[in-house]
C-alpha positions in Angstrom: 0.0 0.0 0.0 1.4 3.4 -1.0 1.9 5.9 1.7 -0.8 8.6 1.3 0.7 12.0 0.5 -0.6 14.6 2.9 -1.9 17.5 0.8 -1.4 20.9 2.3 -1.5 24.5 1.1 2.2 24.9 1.7 3.0 21.7 -0.2 0.8 23.0 -3.1 2.5 26.4 -3.2 5.9 24.7 -2.8 5.3 22.7 -6.0 4.0 25.6 -8.1 7.3 27.5 -8.3 9.6 24.7 -9.4 7.0 23.4 -11.9 6.6 26.9 -13.3 10.4 27.2 -13.6 10.6 23.9 -15.5 7.8 24.9 -17.8 9.4 28.3 -18.4 12.6 26.6 -19.6 10.8 24.0 -21.7 8.0 26.3 -22.9 6.9 26.5 -26.5 6.3 24.0 -29.2 9.9 23.2 -30.2 12.2 22.8 -27.2 11.1 19.3 -26.3 11.3 18.0 -29.9 14.8 19.5 -30.1 15.8 17.7 -26.9 14.3 14.4 -28.2 16.2 14.8 -31.4 19.4 15.2 -29.4 18.7 12.2 -27.2 19.5 10.1 -30.3 22.9 11.6 -30.7 24.8 14.7 -31.6 23.4 16.5 -34.6 24.2 19.2 -37.0 21.7 22.0 -37.5 20.5 20.7 -40.9 19.9 17.2 -39.5 17.7 18.6 -36.7 15.8 20.8 -39.1 15.0 17.7 -41.2 14.0 15.5 -38.2 11.7 18.0 -36.6 8.6 18.5 -38.9 7.5 22.1 -39.7 10.2 23.9 -37.6 11.7 26.8 -39.4 15.4 27.5 -39.4 14.9 30.8 -37.7 12.9 29.1 -34.9 15.4 26.2 -34.6 18.2 28.7 -34.2 16.3 30.7 -31.6 15.4 27.7 -29.5 18.9 26.2 -29.7 20.3 29.5 -28.3 17.8 29.4 -25.4 18.6 25.8 -24.7 22.3 26.7 -24.6 21.6 29.6 -22.2 19.9 27.1 -19.9 22.8 24.7 -20.1 20.8 21.9 -21.7 22.5 21.9 -25.1 26.1 22.4 -26.0 27.2 23.9 -29.3 30.6 22.7 -30.6 32.4 24.4 -33.5 35.0 22.3 -35.2 37.9 24.0 -36.9 37.5 22.3 -40.2 37.0 23.5 -43.8 34.1 24.0 -44.1 33.4 24.7 -40.4 31.3 22.1 -38.8 28.9 23.0 -35.9 27.4 20.2 -33.9 24.9 20.3 -31.1 24.7 17.8 -28.2 22.9 17.4 -24.9 25.0 18.4 -21.9 25.0 16.1 -18.9 22.5 18.5 -17.3 20.4 18.2 -20.5 20.4 14.5 -20.2 18.7 14.8 -16.8 15.5 15.7 -18.6 15.4 12.3 -20.3 13.2 10.8 -17.6 10.8 13.7 -17.8 10.4 13.3 -21.6 9.9 9.5 -21.1 7.1 10.1 -18.6 5.5 12.7 -20.9 5.7 10.3 -23.8 4.1 7.5 -21.7 1.3 9.8 -20.5 0.8 11.1 -24.1 0.4 7.5 -25.4 -2.2 6.7 -22.8 -4.0 10.0 -23.3 -4.3 9.4 -27.0 -5.7 5.9 -26.4 -8.2 7.3 -24.0 -9.3 10.1 -26.3 -9.5 8.0 -29.5 -10.7 4.8 -27.8 -7.9 2.9 -29.4 
């Protein structure tokens, strides 16, 4: 038997701020798809643009910069001719893998519930 969680006002308000912070960092339509793409290995810009349906290059660039600022994604520039730029998840970025897995699991069940399939 699971231990029942005591629900109090202070516990409620204590959860709101960290969840709001997480949603702020991951907000928008594109950040999670970008992180999912990078879960499958380091990628160049063009590779990600092809993998993520309907994302524009301008939006991909903007979102990658924001993910870099939040230390979830690393941008590596290789001194080659032509210059190669590669994006990867940081160790901190990999910490979101379990959140994405839970979201995916919930999404699968929700779709089944809503479609009856």
